[in-house]
C-alpha positions as CSV (number, residue, x, y, z in Angstrom):
1,M,14.9,245.1,255.2
2,R,18.5,245.3,255.4
3,S,20.8,245.1,252.2
4,L,22.0,241.6,251.0
5,A,25.6,242.8,252.3
6,E,24.3,243.3,255.7
7,Y,22.7,240.3,256.0
8,E,25.9,238.5,254.4
9,T,27.7,239.7,257.5
10,L,25.0,238.5,259.9
11,S,24.7,235.2,258.2
12,S,28.5,234.5,258.1
13,A,28.6,235.1,261.9
14,A,25.7,232.9,262.7
15,H,26.8,230.1,260.4
16,G,30.5,230.3,261.0
17,H,31.2,231.0,257.1
18,L,29.7,232.6,254.3
19,C,28.9,230.1,251.3
20,A,26.7,229.8,248.4
21,G,24.1,228.4,250.3
22,Q,24.1,231.0,252.6
23,I,23.7,233.6,249.9
24,L,20.9,231.2,248.6
25,G,19.1,231.2,251.9
26,L,19.3,235.1,252.1
27,R,18.0,235.7,248.7
28,M,15.1,232.8,249.1
29,A,13.9,234.7,252.3
30,M,14.2,238.1,251.1
31,H,12.2,237.2,248.0
32,G,9.4,235.4,250.1
33,L,9.1,238.5,252.2
34,D,9.1,240.7,249.2
35,L,6.2,238.7,247.5
36,L,4.3,238.7,250.9
37,G,4.8,242.5,251.2
38,I,6.6,242.2,254.5
39,E,9.2,245.2,254.7
40,D,10.1,245.0,258.4
41,P,10.6,241.7,259.6
42,E,12.7,242.7,262.7
43,G,10.1,245.6,263.5
44,T,6.6,246.3,263.0
45,D,6.2,243.0,261.3
46,R,8.2,240.7,263.2
47,K,5.3,238.6,264.9
48,R,3.5,238.3,261.6
49,L,5.5,235.4,259.8
50,V,6.0,231.7,260.4
51,T,8.7,230.0,258.1
52,F,8.9,226.3,257.2
53,V,12.2,225.2,256.0
54,E,12.6,221.7,254.1
55,I,16.3,221.0,254.7
56,D,19.0,221.1,257.3
57,R,21.7,222.8,255.4
58,C,23.6,226.2,254.7
59,A,20.4,228.0,253.5
60,T,18.4,227.0,256.5
61,D,21.0,229.0,258.9
62,A,20.6,232.0,256.3
63,I,16.8,232.2,256.4
64,P,16.3,233.1,260.1
65,V,18.9,236.0,259.5
66,V,16.4,237.9,257.6
67,T,13.0,236.5,258.6
68,G,13.6,236.7,262.5
69,C,12.0,233.4,262.7
70,R,13.8,231.4,265.2
71,L,12.9,227.4,266.6
72,G,12.9,228.7,270.0
73,K,10.3,231.3,269.3
74,R,8.0,228.8,267.4
75,A,8.2,230.6,264.4
76,L,10.4,228.5,262.4
77,K,9.5,224.9,261.3
78,F,11.6,222.4,260.0
79,K,9.9,219.5,257.9
80,D,13.1,217.2,256.6
81,F,12.1,217.1,252.8
82,G,15.5,217.4,251.8
83,K,14.9,220.0,249.3
84,V,16.4,223.7,249.3
85,A,13.0,225.1,249.9
86,A,10.9,227.2,252.3
87,T,7.5,228.2,252.9
88,F,6.8,231.7,254.2
89,C,3.5,232.2,255.8
90,D,1.8,235.5,256.4
91,L,-0.2,235.2,259.6
92,R,-1.5,238.7,259.4
93,D,-3.1,238.5,255.8
94,G,-3.2,234.6,255.8
95,K,-1.0,234.2,252.9
96,S,1.7,231.7,252.3
97,V,4.5,231.3,249.4
98,R,6.5,228.4,248.9
99,L,10.0,229.1,247.3
100,V,12.2,226.2,246.1
101,A,15.7,226.5,244.5
102,R,15.6,225.9,240.7
103,E,18.1,223.1,239.6
104,S,18.9,225.3,236.6
105,A,20.5,228.0,238.9
106,R,23.8,225.9,239.2
107,A,24.1,225.7,235.3
108,R,23.1,229.4,235.0
109,A,26.0,230.2,237.8
110,K,28.7,228.6,235.5
111,E,27.6,230.7,232.4
112,L,27.6,233.7,234.4
113,V,31.1,233.3,236.6
114,P,33.1,230.9,234.3
115,Q,36.5,232.0,236.0
116,A,35.6,231.2,239.3
117,A,38.0,228.8,241.1
118,N,35.4,226.3,242.1
119,S,31.6,225.7,242.2
120,N,31.2,227.5,245.6
121,E,32.9,230.7,244.4
122,Q,31.2,230.5,241.3
123,Q,27.7,229.8,242.9
124,T,28.2,232.6,245.8
125,A,29.2,235.3,243.2
126,A,26.6,234.2,240.6
127,Y,23.8,234.2,243.2
128,R,24.3,237.7,244.7
129,I,23.4,238.9,241.0
130,M,20.8,236.6,239.5
131,Q,17.5,237.5,239.4
132,P,14.9,235.8,241.7
133,E,13.3,234.2,238.7
134,E,16.3,232.7,237.8
135,L,17.1,231.2,241.2
136,F,13.7,230.1,242.4
137,D,10.3,228.9,241.6
138,H,7.5,230.0,243.7
139,Q,3.9,228.9,244.4
140,W,1.3,230.1,246.6
141,V,-0.1,227.8,248.9
142,K,-2.4,227.2,251.8
143,V,-0.8,226.0,255.2
144,E,-3.1,224.9,257.9
145,L,-1.6,226.1,261.4
146,G,-3.4,224.8,264.4
147,P,-3.4,227.6,267.4
148,E,-0.7,225.3,268.9
149,E,1.6,226.0,266.0
150,F,1.6,229.7,266.7
151,P,4.2,231.6,268.6
152,G,2.9,232.3,272.2
153,Y,0.7,229.5,272.5
154,K,-0.1,228.3,276.0
155,G,-1.6,224.8,276.1
156,A,-1.9,222.0,278.5
157,R,0.9,220.0,279.5
158,H,0.6,216.4,279.1
159,T,2.3,213.4,280.9
160,C,3.4,210.5,278.8
161,A,2.1,207.4,280.8
162,T,5.1,205.3,279.9
163,C,8.0,207.4,280.2
164,G,6.6,210.1,282.8
165,E,8.0,212.8,280.7
166,G,5.9,216.3,280.0
167,I,4.6,216.8,276.7
168,N,4.1,220.3,275.3
169,F,1.9,221.9,272.4
170,E,-0.4,219.3,271.7
171,R,1.9,216.6,270.7
172,Q,1.0,213.9,272.8
173,V,-0.2,210.6,271.1
174,I,-3.4,208.4,272.4
175,Q,-3.3,205.2,271.9
176,A,-5.9,202.9,273.2
177,G,-7.1,205.7,275.6
178,V,-3.6,206.1,276.8
179,T,-1.5,209.4,276.4
180,L,1.8,208.8,275.2
181,C,4.7,210.9,274.0
182,K,5.7,210.5,270.3
183,S,8.8,208.5,271.5
184,C,6.9,206.0,273.5
185,A,4.1,205.7,270.3
186,G,6.9,204.5,267.9
187,E,8.4,207.7,266.6
188,R,11.6,207.5,268.7
189,Y,14.9,208.7,266.9
190,Y,17.2,207.2,269.5
191,T,17.5,203.8,271.0
192,P,18.0,203.7,275.1
193,L,21.0,202.1,276.2
């Protein structure tokens, strides 16, 4: 793995700026990989990881910088739970660990860097130096991944009977024997105009 400083540079370029959430995401990914024993996410270990993120905030932009997991590679999965948490799944060894940011980390940052101008500066500085155990709780978990969830999956393409759009990766819904996309089955996030 690279150093935290190297990841900060890469993360800042990817996200547009460096903030406490970025540092937290970088440290979370580094600790998750360390717990799994994954040492080279950019090289020999690059296809052995799938990561689930649980929030669409700054930390989520930082995690792929360390792990190499990307949505387009099907190795980064988003679950909108509103939590600064991520689960790192080692496909080779079948182990998964979920990390969540500790609520106490913010108060600890105030203790460590009381002279900072604002909470972002305070947390950014503190999150660089805090021990992983101060930043995160972790739990070993089991994540069931079907073959359609893996990078490189090549499955049948289905067509929605209502809208005619193509559906990949076994995301179709069967209602009354009819193949539908999730939108036409009632899970639409948009309203056609």
